PQR file of N, CA, C, O and H, with PARSE charges and radii, in Angstrom:
ATOM      1  N   MET A   1       0.887  -1.270  -0.005 -0.4000 1.5000
ATOM      2  CA  MET A   1       0.109  -0.025   0.102 -0.0000 2.0000
ATOM      3  C   MET A   1       0.807   1.340   0.126  0.5500 1.7000
ATOM      4  O   MET A   1       1.479   1.765   1.065 -0.5500 1.4000
ATOM      5  N   LYS A   2       0.571   1.937  -0.970 -0.4000 1.5000
ATOM      6  CA  LYS A   2       1.346   3.544  -0.975 -0.0000 2.0000
ATOM      7  C   LYS A   2       0.975   4.527   0.356  0.5500 1.7000
ATOM      8  O   LYS A   2      -0.130   4.702   0.871 -0.5500 1.4000
ATOM      9  H   LYS A   2       0.024   1.592  -1.733  0.4000 1.0000
ATOM     10  N   SER A   3       2.000   4.978   0.650 -0.4000 1.5000
ATOM     11  CA  SER A   3       1.761   6.060   1.363 -0.0000 2.0000
ATOM     12  C   SER A   3       1.309   7.182   0.708  0.5500 1.7000
ATOM     13  O   SER A   3       1.434   7.223  -0.516 -0.5500 1.4000
ATOM     14  H   SER A   3       2.897   4.835   0.232  0.4000 1.0000
ATOM     15  N   ALA A   4       0.535   8.590   1.619 -0.4000 1.5000
ATOM     16  CA  ALA A   4       0.287   9.479   1.049 -0.0000 2.0000
ATOM     17  C   ALA A   4       1.343  10.476   0.591  0.5500 1.7000
ATOM     18  O   ALA A   4       1.143  11.481  -0.090 -0.5500 1.4000
ATOM     19  H   ALA A   4       0.432   8.557   2.613  0.4000 1.0000
ATOM     20  N   ARG A   5       2.396  10.071   1.034 -0.4000 1.5000
ATOM     21  CA  ARG A   5       3.532  11.210   0.404 -0.0000 2.0000
ATOM     22  C   ARG A   5       4.018  10.583  -0.588  0.5500 1.7000
ATOM     23  O   ARG A   5       4.581  11.354  -1.365 -0.5500 1.4000
ATOM     24  H   ARG A   5       2.558   9.254   1.587  0.4000 1.0000
ATOM     25  N   SER A   6       4.050   9.239  -0.980 -0.4000 1.5000
ATOM     26  CA  SER A   6       4.640   8.656  -2.415 -0.0000 2.0000
ATOM     27  C   SER A   6       3.720   9.122  -3.188  0.5500 1.7000
ATOM     28  O   SER A   6       4.162   9.642  -4.213 -0.5500 1.4000
ATOM     29  H   SER A   6       3.593   8.613  -0.349  0.4000 1.0000
ATOM     30  N   ALA A   7       2.181   9.124  -3.025 -0.4000 1.5000
ATOM     31  CA  ALA A   7       1.133   9.488  -3.988 -0.0000 2.0000
ATOM     32  C   ALA A   7       1.473  10.992  -4.437  0.5500 1.7000
ATOM     33  O   ALA A   7       1.388  11.339  -5.615 -0.5500 1.4000
ATOM     34  H   ALA A   7       1.821   8.701  -2.193  0.4000 1.0000
ATOM     35  N   GLU A   8       1.768  11.644  -3.656 -0.4000 1.5000
ATOM     36  CA  GLU A   8       1.926  13.191  -3.852 -0.0000 2.0000
ATOM     37  C   GLU A   8       3.287  13.342  -4.542  0.5500 1.7000
ATOM     38  O   GLU A   8       3.489  14.348  -5.222 -0.5500 1.4000
ATOM     39  H   GLU A   8       1.837  11.362  -2.699  0.4000 1.0000
ATOM     40  N   ASP A   9       4.134  12.498  -4.421 -0.4000 1.5000
ATOM     41  CA  ASP A   9       5.526  12.599  -5.066 -0.0000 2.0000
ATOM     42  C   ASP A   9       5.287  12.147  -6.377  0.5500 1.7000
ATOM     43  O   ASP A   9       5.820  12.811  -7.267 -0.5500 1.4000
ATOM     44  H   ASP A   9       3.970  11.681  -3.868  0.4000 1.0000
ATOM     45  N   GLU A  10       4.595  11.150  -6.714 -0.4000 1.5000
ATOM     46  CA  GLU A  10       4.359  10.506  -8.107 -0.0000 2.0000
ATOM     47  C   GLU A  10       3.508  11.709  -8.850  0.5500 1.7000
ATOM     48  O   GLU A  10       3.819  12.136  -9.962 -0.5500 1.4000
ATOM     49  H   GLU A  10       4.162  10.611  -5.991  0.4000 1.0000
ATOM     50  N   PHE A  11       2.496  12.148  -8.152 -0.4000 1.5000
ATOM     51  CA  PHE A  11       1.714  13.436  -8.835 -0.0000 2.0000
ATOM     52  C   PHE A  11       2.558  14.399  -9.069  0.5500 1.7000
ATOM     53  O   PHE A  11       2.471  14.866 -10.204 -0.5500 1.4000
ATOM     54  H   PHE A  11       2.244  11.801  -7.248  0.4000 1.0000
ATOM     55  N   PHE A  12       3.422  14.901  -8.321 -0.4000 1.5000
ATOM     56  CA  PHE A  12       4.341  16.182  -8.615 -0.0000 2.0000
ATOM     57  C   PHE A  12       5.677  15.677  -9.129  0.5500 1.7000
ATOM     58  O   PHE A  12       6.560  15.195  -8.419 -0.5500 1.4000
ATOM     59  H   PHE A  12       3.494  14.522  -7.398  0.4000 1.0000
ATOM     60  N   GLU A  13       5.716  15.817 -10.256 -0.4000 1.5000
ATOM     61  CA  GLU A  13       6.964  15.493 -10.899 -0.0000 2.0000
ATOM     62  C   GLU A  13       7.854  16.846 -11.228  0.5500 1.7000
ATOM     63  O   GLU A  13       7.404  17.740 -11.945 -0.5500 1.4000
ATOM     64  H   GLU A  13       4.999  16.209 -10.833  0.4000 1.0000
ATOM     65  N   ASP A  14       9.006  16.891 -10.701 -0.4000 1.5000
ATOM     66  CA  ASP A  14       9.913  18.018 -10.754 -0.0000 2.0000
ATOM     67  C   ASP A  14       9.077  19.368 -10.372  0.5500 1.7000
ATOM     68  O   ASP A  14       9.173  20.419 -11.006 -0.5500 1.4000
ATOM     69  H   ASP A  14       9.371  16.165 -10.119  0.4000 1.0000
ATOM     70  N   GLY A  15       8.172  19.151  -9.138 -0.4000 1.5000
ATOM     71  CA  GLY A  15       7.605  20.283  -8.617 -0.0000 2.0000
ATOM     72  C   GLY A  15       6.314  20.725  -9.504  0.5500 1.7000
ATOM     73  O   GLY A  15       5.636  21.679  -9.122 -0.5500 1.4000
ATOM     74  H   GLY A  15       8.094  18.298  -8.623  0.4000 1.0000
ATOM     75  N   LYS A  16       6.036  20.133 -10.499 -0.4000 1.5000
ATOM     76  CA  LYS A  16       5.033  20.586 -11.196 -0.0000 2.0000
ATOM     77  C   LYS A  16       4.068  19.434 -11.495  0.5500 1.7000
ATOM     78  O   LYS A  16       4.590  18.351 -11.758 -0.5500 1.4000
ATOM     79  H   LYS A  16       6.586  19.358 -10.809  0.4000 1.0000
ATOM     80  N   PRO A  17       2.636  19.525 -11.490 -0.5600 1.5000
ATOM     81  CA  PRO A  17       1.934  18.289 -11.818  0.2800 2.0000
ATOM     82  C   PRO A  17       1.959  17.928 -13.198  0.5500 1.7000
ATOM     83  O   PRO A  17       2.187  18.599 -14.204 -0.5500 1.4000
ATOM     84  N   LYS A  18       1.655  16.634 -13.020 -0.4000 1.5000
ATOM     85  CA  LYS A  18       1.794  15.857 -14.302 -0.0000 2.0000
ATOM     86  C   LYS A  18       0.792  16.239 -15.601  0.5500 1.7000
ATOM     87  O   LYS A  18      -0.422  16.422 -15.516 -0.5500 1.4000
ATOM     88  H   LYS A  18       1.469  16.089 -12.203  0.4000 1.0000
ATOM     89  N   ALA A  19       1.557  16.309 -16.752 -0.4000 1.5000
ATOM     90  CA  ALA A  19       0.312  17.028 -17.906 -0.0000 2.0000
ATOM     91  C   ALA A  19      -0.789  16.104 -18.008  0.5500 1.7000
ATOM     92  O   ALA A  19      -0.712  14.878 -17.934 -0.5500 1.4000
ATOM     93  H   ALA A  19       2.544  16.160 -16.821  0.4000 1.0000
ATOM     94  N   LYS A  20      -1.580  16.642 -18.145 -0.4000 1.5000
ATOM     95  CA  LYS A  20      -2.941  16.046 -18.654 -0.0000 2.0000
ATOM     96  C   LYS A  20      -3.111  15.189 -19.869  0.5500 1.7000
ATOM     97  O   LYS A  20      -3.105  15.746 -20.967 -0.5500 1.4000
ATOM     98  H   LYS A  20      -1.643  17.638 -18.205  0.4000 1.0000
ATOM     99  N   GLU A  21      -3.267  13.858 -19.786 -0.4000 1.5000
ATOM    100  CA  GLU A  21      -3.534  13.101 -21.049 -0.0000 2.0000
ATOM    101  C   GLU A  21      -4.751  13.501 -21.609  0.5500 1.7000
ATOM    102  O   GLU A  21      -5.789  13.795 -21.016 -0.5500 1.4000
ATOM    103  H   GLU A  21      -3.272  13.405 -18.895  0.4000 1.0000
ATOM    104  N   ALA A  22      -4.465  13.478 -23.116 -0.4000 1.5000
ATOM    105  CA  ALA A  22      -5.539  13.814 -23.989 -0.0000 2.0000
ATOM    106  C   ALA A  22      -6.881  12.690 -24.123  0.5500 1.7000
ATOM    107  O   ALA A  22      -6.717  11.479 -24.276 -0.5500 1.4000
ATOM    108  H   ALA A  22      -3.622  13.239 -23.597  0.4000 1.0000
ATOM    109  N   PHE A  23      -8.262  13.386 -24.028 -0.4000 1.5000
ATOM    110  CA  PHE A  23      -9.293  12.330 -23.787 -0.0000 2.0000
ATOM    111  C   PHE A  23      -9.316  11.606 -25.355  0.5500 1.7000
ATOM    112  O   PHE A  23      -9.239  12.197 -26.432 -0.5500 1.4000
ATOM    113  H   PHE A  23      -8.396  14.370 -23.904  0.4000 1.0000
ATOM    114  N   PRO A  24      -9.420  10.446 -25.165 -0.5600 1.5000
ATOM    115  CA  PRO A  24      -9.623   9.459 -26.438  0.2800 2.0000
ATOM    116  C   PRO A  24     -10.483   9.806 -27.301  0.5500 1.7000
ATOM    117  O   PRO A  24     -11.624   9.867 -26.843 -0.5500 1.4000
ATOM    118  N   ALA A  25     -10.356  10.101 -28.566 -0.4000 1.5000
ATOM    119  CA  ALA A  25     -11.244  10.423 -29.401 -0.0000 2.0000
ATOM    120  C   ALA A  25     -12.424   9.656 -29.998  0.5500 1.7000
ATOM    121  O   ALA A  25     -13.383  10.092 -30.635 -0.5500 1.4000
ATOM    122  H   ALA A  25      -9.429  10.051 -28.938  0.4000 1.0000
ATOM    123  N   SER A  26     -12.115   8.399 -29.633 -0.4000 1.5000
ATOM    124  CA  SER A  26     -12.819   7.091 -29.563 -0.0000 2.0000
ATOM    125  C   SER A  26     -14.024   7.026 -28.427  0.5500 1.7000
ATOM    126  O   SER A  26     -15.195   6.684 -28.593 -0.5500 1.4000
ATOM    127  H   SER A  26     -11.336   8.045 -29.116  0.4000 1.0000
ATOM    128  N   LYS A  27     -13.467   7.393 -27.417 -0.4000 1.5000
ATOM    129  CA  LYS A  27     -14.705   7.455 -26.334 -0.0000 2.0000
ATOM    130  C   LYS A  27     -15.688   8.593 -26.468  0.5500 1.7000
ATOM    131  O   LYS A  27     -16.884   8.549 -26.179 -0.5500 1.4000
ATOM    132  H   LYS A  27     -12.516   7.671 -27.282  0.4000 1.0000
ATOM    133  N   ALA A  28     -14.885   9.806 -27.037 -0.4000 1.5000
ATOM    134  CA  ALA A  28     -15.769  10.968 -27.180 -0.0000 2.0000
ATOM    135  C   ALA A  28     -16.719  11.116 -28.341  0.5500 1.7000
ATOM    136  O   ALA A  28     -17.670  11.897 -28.393 -0.5500 1.4000
ATOM    137  H   ALA A  28     -13.914   9.842 -27.271  0.4000 1.0000
ATOM    138  N   ALA A  29     -16.275  10.133 -29.401 -0.4000 1.5000
ATOM    139  CA  ALA A  29     -17.463   9.730 -30.263 -0.0000 2.0000
ATOM    140  C   ALA A  29     -18.399   9.012 -29.836  0.5500 1.7000
ATOM    141  O   ALA A  29     -19.528   9.329 -30.209 -0.5500 1.4000
ATOM    142  H   ALA A  29     -15.503   9.499 -29.359  0.4000 1.0000
ATOM    143  N   ASP A  30     -18.244   7.772 -28.889 -0.4000 1.5000
ATOM    144  CA  ASP A  30     -19.227   7.068 -28.716 -0.0000 2.0000
ATOM    145  C   ASP A  30     -20.110   7.704 -27.322  0.5500 1.7000
ATOM    146  O   ASP A  30     -21.222   7.354 -26.925 -0.5500 1.4000
ATOM    147  H   ASP A  30     -17.327   7.514 -28.586  0.4000 1.0000
ATOM    148  N   GLN A  31     -19.381   8.532 -26.874 -0.4000 1.5000
ATOM    149  CA  GLN A  31     -20.310   9.541 -25.795 -0.0000 2.0000
ATOM    150  C   GLN A  31     -21.537  10.339 -26.518  0.5500 1.7000
ATOM    151  O   GLN A  31     -22.696  10.482 -26.130 -0.5500 1.4000
ATOM    152  H   GLN A  31     -18.478   8.816 -27.196  0.4000 1.0000
ATOM    153  N   LYS A  32     -20.906  10.800 -27.675 -0.4000 1.5000
ATOM    154  CA  LYS A  32     -22.014  11.733 -28.551 -0.0000 2.0000
ATOM    155  C   LYS A  32     -22.889  10.853 -29.096  0.5500 1.7000
ATOM    156  O   LYS A  32     -24.064  11.215 -29.152 -0.5500 1.4000
ATOM    157  H   LYS A  32     -19.964  10.684 -27.991  0.4000 1.0000
ATOM    158  N   ALA A  33     -22.632   9.917 -29.459 -0.4000 1.5000
ATOM    159  CA  ALA A  33     -23.612   8.931 -30.167 -0.0000 2.0000
ATOM    160  C   ALA A  33     -24.800   8.481 -28.983  0.5500 1.7000
ATOM    161  O   ALA A  33     -26.009   8.511 -29.214 -0.5500 1.4000
ATOM    162  H   ALA A  33     -21.678   9.623 -29.414  0.4000 1.0000
ATOM    163  N   VAL A  34     -24.234   8.092 -27.772 -0.4000 1.5000
ATOM    164  CA  VAL A  34     -25.035   7.987 -26.898 -0.0000 2.0000
ATOM    165  C   VAL A  34     -25.703   8.860 -26.443  0.5500 1.7000
ATOM    166  O   VAL A  34     -26.874   8.565 -26.203 -0.5500 1.4000
ATOM    167  H   VAL A  34     -23.252   8.067 -27.585  0.4000 1.0000
ATOM    168  N   ASP A  35     -25.286  10.116 -26.175 -0.4000 1.5000
ATOM    169  CA  ASP A  35     -25.993  11.272 -26.052 -0.0000 2.0000
ATOM    170  C   ASP A  35     -27.400  11.752 -26.726  0.5500 1.7000
ATOM    171  O   ASP A  35     -28.443  12.130 -26.192 -0.5500 1.4000
ATOM    172  H   ASP A  35     -24.335  10.355 -26.369  0.4000 1.0000
ATOM    173  N   LYS A  36     -26.961  11.564 -28.407 -0.4000 1.5000
ATOM    174  CA  LYS A  36     -27.665  11.850 -29.440 -0.0000 2.0000
ATOM    175  C   LYS A  36     -28.967  11.046 -29.064  0.5500 1.7000
ATOM    176  O   LYS A  36     -30.035  11.646 -28.938 -0.5500 1.4000
ATOM    177  H   LYS A  36     -26.113  11.257 -28.840  0.4000 1.0000
ATOM    178  N   VAL A  37     -28.867   9.605 -28.877 -0.4000 1.5000
ATOM    179  CA  VAL A  37     -30.008   8.713 -28.413 -0.0000 2.0000
ATOM    180  C   VAL A  37     -30.941   9.352 -27.419  0.5500 1.7000
ATOM    181  O   VAL A  37     -32.142   9.590 -27.553 -0.5500 1.4000
ATOM    182  H   VAL A  37     -28.000   9.118 -28.979  0.4000 1.0000
ATOM    183  N   VAL A  38     -30.198   9.567 -26.460 -0.4000 1.5000
ATOM    184  CA  VAL A  38     -30.889  10.013 -25.140 -0.0000 2.0000
ATOM    185  C   VAL A  38     -31.868  11.043 -25.302  0.5500 1.7000
ATOM    186  O   VAL A  38     -33.042  11.082 -24.934 -0.5500 1.4000
ATOM    187  H   VAL A  38     -29.223   9.374 -26.351  0.4000 1.0000
ATOM    188  N   ILE A  39     -31.015  12.045 -26.055 -0.4000 1.5000
ATOM    189  CA  ILE A  39     -31.348  13.515 -26.166 -0.0000 2.0000
ATOM    190  C   ILE A  39     -32.865  13.272 -27.009  0.5500 1.7000
ATOM    191  O   ILE A  39     -33.956  13.723 -26.660 -0.5500 1.4000
ATOM    192  H   ILE A  39     -30.061  12.013 -26.354  0.4000 1.0000
ATOM    193  N   ASP A  40     -32.605  12.520 -28.073 -0.4000 1.5000
ATOM    194  CA  ASP A  40     -33.822  12.043 -28.758 -0.0000 2.0000
ATOM    195  C   ASP A  40     -34.908  11.523 -28.106  0.5500 1.7000
ATOM    196  O   ASP A  40     -35.989  12.072 -28.323 -0.5500 1.4000
ATOM    197  H   ASP A  40     -31.719  12.153 -28.357  0.4000 1.0000
ATOM    198  N   VAL A  41     -34.869  10.568 -27.339 -0.4000 1.5000
ATOM    199  CA  VAL A  41     -35.827   9.859 -26.453 -0.0000 2.0000
ATOM    200  C   VAL A  41     -36.681  10.888 -25.355  0.5500 1.7000
ATOM    201  O   VAL A  41     -37.866  10.783 -25.039 -0.5500 1.4000
ATOM    202  H   VAL A  41     -33.992  10.122 -27.163  0.4000 1.0000
ATOM    203  N   VAL A  42     -35.785  11.811 -24.930 -0.4000 1.5000
ATOM    204  CA  VAL A  42     -36.310  12.886 -23.850 -0.0000 2.0000
ATOM    205  C   VAL A  42     -36.908  13.850 -24.738  0.5500 1.7000
ATOM    206  O   VAL A  42     -37.682  14.512 -24.047 -0.5500 1.4000
ATOM    207  H   VAL A  42     -34.822  11.896 -25.186  0.4000 1.0000
ATOM    208  N   LYS A  43     -36.928  14.247 -25.912 -0.4000 1.5000
ATOM    209  CA  LYS A  43     -37.547  15.168 -26.588 -0.0000 2.0000
ATOM    210  C   LYS A  43     -38.904  14.636 -26.983  0.5500 1.7000
ATOM    211  O   LYS A  43     -39.927  15.321 -26.959 -0.5500 1.4000
ATOM    212  H   LYS A  43     -36.299  13.709 -26.473  0.4000 1.0000
ATOM    213  N   GLU A  44     -38.840  13.256 -27.382 -0.4000 1.5000
ATOM    214  CA  GLU A  44     -40.222  12.744 -28.040 -0.0000 2.0000
ATOM    215  C   GLU A  44     -41.017  12.593 -26.877  0.5500 1.7000
ATOM    216  O   GLU A  44     -42.204  12.909 -26.955 -0.5500 1.4000
ATOM    217  H   GLU A  44     -38.010  12.700 -27.401  0.4000 1.0000
ATOM    218  N   THR A  45     -40.573  12.174 -25.844 -0.4000 1.5000
ATOM    219  CA  THR A  45     -41.569  12.000 -24.475 -0.0000 2.0000
ATOM    220  C   THR A  45     -41.855  13.230 -23.731  0.5500 1.7000
ATOM    221  O   THR A  45     -41.117  13.872 -22.984 -0.5500 1.4000
ATOM    222  H   THR A  45     -39.608  11.917 -25.780  0.4000 1.0000
ATOM    223  N   PRO A  46     -43.179  13.453 -24.112 -0.5600 1.5000
ATOM    224  CA  PRO A  46     -44.037  14.577 -23.024  0.2800 2.0000
ATOM    225  C   PRO A  46     -43.729  14.923 -21.678  0.5500 1.7000
ATOM    226  O   PRO A  46     -44.087  14.046 -20.892 -0.5500 1.4000
ATOM    227  N   GLU A  47     -43.180  15.919 -21.147 -0.4000 1.5000
ATOM    228  CA  GLU A  47     -43.032  16.026 -19.772 -0.0000 2.0000
ATOM    229  C   GLU A  47     -41.553  15.533 -19.251  0.5500 1.7000
ATOM    230  O   GLU A  47     -41.032  16.064 -18.270 -0.5500 1.4000
ATOM    231  H   GLU A  47     -42.890  16.631 -21.786  0.4000 1.0000
ATOM    232  N   LEU A  48     -40.998  14.605 -19.894 -0.4000 1.5000
ATOM    233  CA  LEU A  48     -39.711  13.767 -19.349 -0.0000 2.0000
ATOM    234  C   LEU A  48     -38.635  14.907 -19.108  0.5500 1.7000
ATOM    235  O   LEU A  48     -38.066  14.959 -18.018 -0.5500 1.4000
ATOM    236  H   LEU A  48     -41.422  14.174 -20.691  0.4000 1.0000
ATOM    237  N   GLY A  49     -38.317  15.922 -20.222 -0.4000 1.5000
ATOM    238  CA  GLY A  49     -37.373  16.779 -19.705 -0.0000 2.0000
ATOM    239  C   GLY A  49     -37.796  17.801 -18.522  0.5500 1.7000
ATOM    240  O   GLY A  49     -36.928  18.219 -17.756 -0.5500 1.4000
ATOM    241  H   GLY A  49     -38.779  15.880 -21.108  0.4000 1.0000
ATOM    242  N   LYS A  50     -38.740  18.074 -18.430 -0.4000 1.5000
ATOM    243  CA  LYS A  50     -38.847  18.818 -17.072 -0.0000 2.0000
ATOM    244  C   LYS A  50     -38.916  17.919 -16.007  0.5500 1.7000
ATOM    245  O   LYS A  50     -38.509  18.269 -14.899 -0.5500 1.4000
ATOM    246  H   LYS A  50     -39.446  17.734 -19.052  0.4000 1.0000
ATOM    247  N   TYR A  51     -39.467  16.595 -16.234 -0.4000 1.5000
ATOM    248  CA  TYR A  51     -39.228  15.792 -15.042 -0.0000 2.0000
ATOM    249  C   TYR A  51     -37.824  15.555 -14.429  0.5500 1.7000
ATOM    250  O   TYR A  51     -37.527  15.521 -13.235 -0.5500 1.4000
ATOM    251  H   TYR A  51     -39.798  16.311 -17.134  0.4000 1.0000
ATOM    252  N   LEU A  52     -36.915  15.375 -15.669 -0.4000 1.5000
ATOM    253  CA  LEU A  52     -35.472  15.292 -15.384 -0.0000 2.0000
ATOM    254  C   LEU A  52     -35.014  16.406 -14.606  0.5500 1.7000
ATOM    255  O   LEU A  52     -34.347  16.233 -13.585 -0.5500 1.4000
ATOM    256  H   LEU A  52     -37.156  15.402 -16.639  0.4000 1.0000
ATOM    257  N   ARG A  53     -35.374  17.672 -15.084 -0.4000 1.5000
ATOM    258  CA  ARG A  53     -34.578  18.827 -14.618 -0.0000 2.0000
ATOM    259  C   ARG A  53     -35.253  19.203 -12.964  0.5500 1.7000
ATOM    260  O   ARG A  53     -34.678  19.935 -12.158 -0.5500 1.4000
ATOM    261  H   ARG A  53     -35.916  17.812 -15.913  0.4000 1.0000
ATOM    262  N   SER A  54     -36.200  18.710 -12.789 -0.4000 1.5000
ATOM    263  CA  SER A  54     -36.761  19.038 -11.654 -0.0000 2.0000
ATOM    264  C   SER A  54     -35.835  18.098 -10.341  0.5500 1.7000
ATOM    265  O   SER A  54     -35.292  16.993 -10.364 -0.5500 1.4000
ATOM    266  H   SER A  54     -36.668  18.115 -13.444  0.4000 1.0000
ATOM    267  N   SER A  55     -36.002  19.291  -9.119 -0.4000 1.5000
ATOM    268  CA  SER A  55     -35.113  18.562  -8.018 -0.0000 2.0000
ATOM    269  C   SER A  55     -36.231  18.189  -6.869  0.5500 1.7000
ATOM    270  O   SER A  55     -37.297  18.799  -6.775 -0.5500 1.4000
ATOM    271  H   SER A  55     -36.443  20.188  -9.101  0.4000 1.0000
ATOM    272  N   TRP A  56     -35.942  17.382  -6.228 -0.4000 1.5000
ATOM    273  CA  TRP A  56     -36.866  16.909  -4.876 -0.0000 2.0000
ATOM    274  C   TRP A  56     -35.794  16.333  -3.905  0.5500 1.7000
ATOM    275  O   TRP A  56     -34.654  15.947  -4.166 -0.5500 1.4000
ATOM    276  H   TRP A  56     -35.077  16.887  -6.304  0.4000 1.0000
ATOM    277  N   GLY A  57     -36.496  16.378  -2.642 -0.4000 1.5000
ATOM    278  CA  GLY A  57     -35.813  15.911  -1.627 -0.0000 2.0000
ATOM    279  C   GLY A  57     -36.539  15.096  -0.634  0.5500 1.7000
ATOM    280  O   GLY A  57     -37.757  15.080  -0.814 -0.5500 1.4000
ATOM    281  H   GLY A  57     -37.421  16.691  -2.429  0.4000 1.0000
ATOM    282  N   LEU A  58     -36.098  14.418   0.366 -0.4000 1.5000
ATOM    283  CA  LEU A  58     -36.966  14.096   1.190 -0.0000 2.0000
ATOM    284  C   LEU A  58     -37.147  14.858   2.294  0.5500 1.7000
ATOM    285  O   LEU A  58     -36.206  15.629   2.482 -0.5500 1.4000
ATOM    286  H   LEU A  58     -35.108  14.431   0.512  0.4000 1.0000
ATOM    287  N   SER A  59     -37.884  14.910   2.967 -0.4000 1.5000
ATOM    288  CA  SER A  59     -38.400  15.545   4.435 -0.0000 2.0000
ATOM    289  C   SER A  59     -37.965  14.667   5.343  0.5500 1.7000
ATOM    290  O   SER A  59     -37.612  13.520   5.070 -0.5500 1.4000
ATOM    291  H   SER A  59     -38.649  14.284   2.814  0.4000 1.0000
ATOM    292  N   LYS A  60     -37.975  15.374   6.914 -0.4000 1.5000
ATOM    293  CA  LYS A  60     -37.641  14.578   7.976 -0.0000 2.0000
ATOM    294  C   LYS A  60     -38.434  13.923   8.340  0.5500 1.7000
ATOM    295  O   LYS A  60     -39.581  14.335   8.513 -0.5500 1.4000
ATOM    296  H   LYS A  60     -38.262  16.306   7.135  0.4000 1.0000
ATOM    297  N   ASN A  61     -38.037  12.610   8.585 -0.4000 1.5000
ATOM    298  CA  ASN A  61     -38.800  11.393   8.884 -0.0000 2.0000
ATOM    299  C   ASN A  61     -39.629  10.729   7.606  0.5500 1.7000
ATOM    300  O   ASN A  61     -40.682  10.135   7.835 -0.5500 1.4000
ATOM    301  H   ASN A  61     -37.105  12.275   8.445  0.4000 1.0000
ATOM    302  N   GLN A  62     -39.073  10.861   6.140 -0.4000 1.5000
ATOM    303  CA  GLN A  62     -39.703  10.589   5.348 -0.0000 2.0000
ATOM    304  C   GLN A  62     -38.681   9.598   4.563  0.5500 1.7000
ATOM    305  O   GLN A  62     -37.617  10.004   4.095 -0.5500 1.4000
ATOM    306  H   GLN A  62     -38.217  11.343   5.955  0.4000 1.0000
ATOM    307  N   PHE A  63     -39.076   8.403   4.485 -0.4000 1.5000
ATOM    308  CA  PHE A  63     -37.932   7.317   3.867 -0.0000 2.0000
ATOM    309  C   PHE A  63     -38.560   7.089   2.383  0.5500 1.7000
ATOM    310  O   PHE A  63     -39.736   7.198   2.034 -0.5500 1.4000
ATOM    311  H   PHE A  63     -39.940   8.074   4.866  0.4000 1.0000
ATOM    312  N   PRO A  64     -37.558   6.784   1.715 -0.5600 1.5000
ATOM    313  CA  PRO A  64     -37.574   6.637   0.170  0.2800 2.0000
ATOM    314  C   PRO A  64     -38.204   5.311   0.009  0.5500 1.7000
ATOM    315  O   PRO A  64     -38.821   5.214  -1.052 -0.5500 1.4000
ATOM    316  N   HIS A  65     -38.222   4.346   0.700 -0.4000 1.5000
ATOM    317  CA  HIS A  65     -38.936   3.131   0.576 -0.0000 2.0000
ATOM    318  C   HIS A  65     -40.487   2.964   0.936  0.5500 1.7000
ATOM    319  O   HIS A  65     -41.166   1.965   0.702 -0.5500 1.4000
ATOM    320  H   HIS A  65     -37.721   4.424   1.561  0.4000 1.0000
ATOM    321  N   GLU A  66     -40.862   4.019   1.487 -0.4000 1.5000
ATOM    322  CA  GLU A  66     -42.203   4.050   1.683 -0.0000 2.0000
ATOM    323  C   GLU A  66     -43.123   5.113   0.865  0.5500 1.7000
ATOM    324  O   GLU A  66     -44.285   5.412   1.138 -0.5500 1.4000
ATOM    325  H   GLU A  66     -40.310   4.830   1.677  0.4000 1.0000
ATOM    326  N   LEU A  67     -42.366   5.588  -0.153 -0.4000 1.5000
ATOM    327  CA  LEU A  67     -43.211   6.496  -1.046 -0.0000 2.0000
ATOM    328  C   LEU A  67     -43.781   5.780  -1.912  0.5500 1.7000
ATOM    329  O   LEU A  67     -43.275   4.754  -2.365 -0.5500 1.4000
ATOM    330  H   LEU A  67     -41.422   5.345  -0.375  0.4000 1.0000
ATOM    331  N   LYS A  68     -44.889   6.231  -2.240 -0.4000 1.5000
ATOM    332  CA  LYS A  68     -46.050   5.550  -3.427 -0.0000 2.0000
ATOM    333  C   LYS A  68     -45.879   6.721  -4.451  0.5500 1.7000
ATOM    334  O   LYS A  68     -45.806   7.927  -4.215 -0.5500 1.4000
ATOM    335  H   LYS A  68     -45.300   7.065  -1.872  0.4000 1.0000
ATOM    336  N   PHE A  69     -45.836   6.090  -5.594 -0.4000 1.5000
ATOM    337  CA  PHE A  69     -45.729   6.899  -6.973 -0.0000 2.0000
ATOM    338  C   PHE A  69     -47.016   6.610  -7.850  0.5500 1.7000
ATOM    339  O   PHE A  69     -47.140   7.135  -8.956 -0.5500 1.4000
ATOM    340  H   PHE A  69     -45.895   5.110  -5.785  0.4000 1.0000
TER
END
C-alpha cells in the first residue's frame, strides 16, 4: 500500500503537476452517439425533460422505500 507522501511525489514531478492526458477521440465519439439517442428520446417523451430537470428531496422522517408513486 502506498503512503500519501509517495502518491503526492508521484503526482508532482519536478515540482509541477503531471500533464493531462488527452481524452481519447473514440470515447468522445461513443459518448456523443449515446447522448444523441438519449436526447432524442427525452425530446419525444412529453414532460420527461421537465421531470429530469426538477429537483426533489426528502423531508424529515420521510423514507424513500415508503413512498408511493
